[in-house]
C-alpha positions as CSV (number, residue, x, y, z in Angstrom):
1,M,6.4,6.8,19.8
2,Q,9.0,3.9,20.1
3,D,12.1,3.9,17.9
4,L,11.7,2.5,14.4
5,E,13.8,-0.7,15.1
6,T,11.5,-1.6,18.0
7,R,8.4,-1.0,16.0
8,L,9.7,-3.1,13.1
9,N,10.5,-5.9,15.5
10,K,6.9,-5.7,16.8
11,L,5.6,-5.8,13.2
12,E,7.5,-9.0,12.6
13,D,6.1,-10.5,15.8
14,K,2.6,-9.5,14.7
15,I,2.8,-11.1,11.3
16,K,4.0,-14.4,12.9
17,L,0.7,-14.7,14.9
18,P,-1.7,-17.3,13.4
19,N,-4.7,-15.1,14.2
20,F,-3.2,-12.2,12.3
21,R,-2.5,-14.3,9.3
22,E,-6.0,-15.8,9.4
23,N,-7.4,-12.2,9.5
24,K,-9.2,-12.9,12.8
25,G,-9.7,-10.9,15.9
26,L,-10.8,-7.6,14.4
27,G,-14.5,-7.7,15.3
28,N,-15.6,-8.3,11.6
29,E,-13.4,-5.4,10.4
30,V,-11.3,-5.8,7.3
31,G,-7.7,-6.5,8.1
32,Y,-6.1,-3.3,6.9
33,Y,-3.1,-1.9,8.7
34,V,-0.8,1.1,8.4
35,F,2.8,1.0,9.5
36,D,3.7,4.7,9.5
37,Y,7.3,5.9,9.7
38,P,9.3,9.0,9.2
39,A,9.8,9.5,5.4
40,E,13.6,10.0,5.9
41,Q,13.7,6.3,7.1
42,E,12.5,5.0,3.7
43,M,15.7,3.0,3.0
44,V,15.5,1.3,6.4
45,I,11.9,0.2,5.6
46,R,12.9,-1.1,2.2
47,E,15.7,-3.1,3.6
48,R,13.5,-4.6,6.4
49,V,10.8,-5.5,3.9
50,Q,13.4,-7.3,1.7
51,Y,14.8,-9.0,4.8
52,L,11.3,-10.3,5.8
53,I,10.7,-11.6,2.3
54,S,13.9,-13.5,2.4
55,K,13.5,-14.7,5.9
56,Y,10.0,-16.1,5.4
57,E,10.4,-17.3,1.8
58,N,10.2,-21.0,2.7
59,S,7.9,-20.8,5.6
60,D,4.1,-20.9,6.2
61,I,4.2,-17.1,6.3
62,K,3.5,-15.9,2.7
63,L,4.5,-12.3,2.2
64,V,3.4,-10.7,-1.1
65,V,4.8,-7.2,-1.7
66,F,3.4,-4.7,-4.1
67,D,5.5,-1.6,-4.7
68,L,2.6,0.6,-5.9
69,Y,4.8,2.8,-8.0
70,D,6.4,-0.1,-9.8
71,T,3.0,-1.7,-10.3
72,I,1.6,1.5,-11.9
73,I,4.5,1.7,-14.2
74,D,4.2,-1.9,-15.2
75,L,0.4,-1.5,-15.9
76,L,1.0,1.6,-18.0
77,E,3.7,-0.2,-20.0
78,K,1.5,-3.3,-20.4
79,E,-1.2,-1.1,-21.9
80,G,1.2,0.8,-24.1
81,F,0.5,4.1,-22.3
82,L,3.9,4.8,-20.6
83,D,5.4,6.8,-23.5
84,L,2.1,8.6,-24.1
85,C,2.1,9.6,-20.4
86,I,5.6,11.0,-20.6
87,E,4.7,13.1,-23.6
88,F,1.4,14.1,-22.0
89,E,3.2,15.3,-18.9
90,K,5.6,17.4,-20.9
91,T,2.8,19.2,-22.8
92,K,0.0,19.3,-20.2
93,G,1.8,19.2,-16.8
94,L,1.7,17.2,-13.7
95,P,-1.9,17.9,-12.6
96,E,-3.3,16.7,-16.0
97,I,-1.1,13.6,-16.1
98,T,-2.1,12.7,-12.6
99,K,-5.8,13.0,-13.6
100,A,-5.2,11.0,-16.8
101,I,-3.4,8.1,-15.0
102,N,-6.1,7.9,-12.4
103,E,-8.7,7.7,-15.1
104,M,-6.6,5.0,-17.1
105,L,-6.3,2.9,-13.9
106,R,-9.9,3.5,-12.9
107,M,-8.9,4.8,-9.5
108,E,-12.2,6.6,-8.7
109,E,-13.8,5.5,-5.5
110,D,-16.4,2.7,-5.6
111,N,-15.1,1.4,-8.9
112,H,-15.2,-2.4,-9.3
113,S,-12.8,-2.2,-12.4
114,N,-9.9,-0.5,-10.6
115,E,-6.8,-1.8,-12.6
116,L,-4.3,-1.5,-9.8
117,L,-6.4,-3.2,-7.1
118,A,-7.5,-5.9,-9.6
119,H,-3.8,-6.6,-10.2
120,I,-3.2,-7.0,-6.5
121,K,-6.2,-9.3,-6.1
122,D,-5.1,-11.4,-9.1
123,N,-1.6,-11.8,-7.7
124,T,-2.4,-12.5,-4.0
125,P,-2.6,-16.1,-2.8
126,E,-5.4,-17.1,-0.5
127,D,-3.3,-17.3,2.7
128,A,-0.8,-14.4,2.2
129,I,-0.1,-11.2,3.9
130,V,0.0,-8.2,1.5
131,F,2.6,-5.5,2.0
132,L,2.0,-2.3,0.1
133,T,5.1,-0.2,-0.4
134,G,6.1,2.7,-2.7
135,I,3.5,5.1,-1.4
136,G,5.9,8.1,-1.3
137,K,7.1,7.3,-4.8
138,C,3.6,7.5,-6.1
139,Y,2.7,10.9,-4.9
140,P,0.9,12.8,-6.4
141,L,-0.1,10.2,-9.0
142,L,-1.8,8.1,-6.4
143,R,-3.2,8.9,-3.0
144,S,-3.1,6.3,-0.3
145,H,-6.6,6.9,0.9
146,K,-7.9,5.9,-2.6
147,I,-6.2,2.5,-2.2
148,L,-7.5,1.9,1.3
149,N,-11.0,3.1,0.5
150,N,-11.4,0.8,-2.5
151,M,-9.4,-2.2,-1.3
152,H,-12.4,-3.9,0.3
153,Q,-13.9,-4.4,-3.1
154,F,-10.9,-6.5,-4.2
155,V,-9.0,-7.9,-1.2
156,D,-10.8,-8.6,2.0
157,N,-9.7,-12.1,2.9
158,V,-6.0,-11.5,3.8
159,P,-4.3,-8.9,6.0
160,V,-2.9,-5.9,4.2
161,V,-0.2,-3.7,5.6
162,M,0.5,-0.3,4.0
163,F,3.9,1.1,4.7
164,F,3.2,4.8,4.9
165,P,6.0,7.4,4.9
166,G,4.3,9.9,7.2
167,K,1.9,9.9,10.1
168,Y,-1.3,7.9,10.6
169,D,-3.3,8.7,13.8
170,G,-6.1,6.2,13.2
171,Q,-8.2,8.7,11.3
172,S,-6.1,10.7,8.9
173,L,-3.1,10.1,6.8
174,M,-0.4,12.8,6.7
175,L,2.0,11.9,3.8
176,F,5.6,13.0,4.6
177,G,4.3,14.4,7.9
178,E,3.0,17.4,6.0
179,T,0.6,16.6,3.2
180,K,-2.8,15.8,4.5
181,D,-4.7,13.1,2.7
182,D,-8.4,12.5,3.1
183,N,-9.6,10.9,6.3
184,Y,-9.6,7.1,6.5
185,Y,-11.1,5.1,9.3
186,R,-10.9,1.4,8.3
187,A,-7.2,0.8,8.9
188,F,-5.5,0.1,12.2
189,R,-2.1,1.2,13.2
190,I,-0.3,-2.2,13.2
191,V,2.1,-1.1,16.0
192,D,2.3,2.0,18.1
């Protein structure tokens, strides 16, 4: 695999392509991509994403970034559940709060009322590129395959790039290079 800087430069080259932004050239596949990287390089990724947002702010490339962890916290606060979740975790533990948050956000597969994905859909302009970040911060509250498996029900008209701290081989996601997620086949590695 090429070094991270080279791969990030290729990512930027890719998002500048009109065909990419128009979500064309995938043989009728949805435009979901994974940019995997070593988890210890998280700060490099965060800095580059911020750099890209600033660089293309006043251009025809519209980048919309959703930090999934921050979005979950915002949704829980909006519904008045955040303090309840904190207390629930103290009394019931992490597995139970994980289950409860997934139920509150309606994260089950094939669910057309998924709160998190509805928020992404409602806040994504027609001709944008969506960057999903914060995957590592969400673990174990949210599993990346649940996002990718359900995304097509909400966002299928713009390219989506998930920044994944781990490994993606085109079939399975390995969070932090060691925690195997369920298999996922719809996303493409955006750069090798």
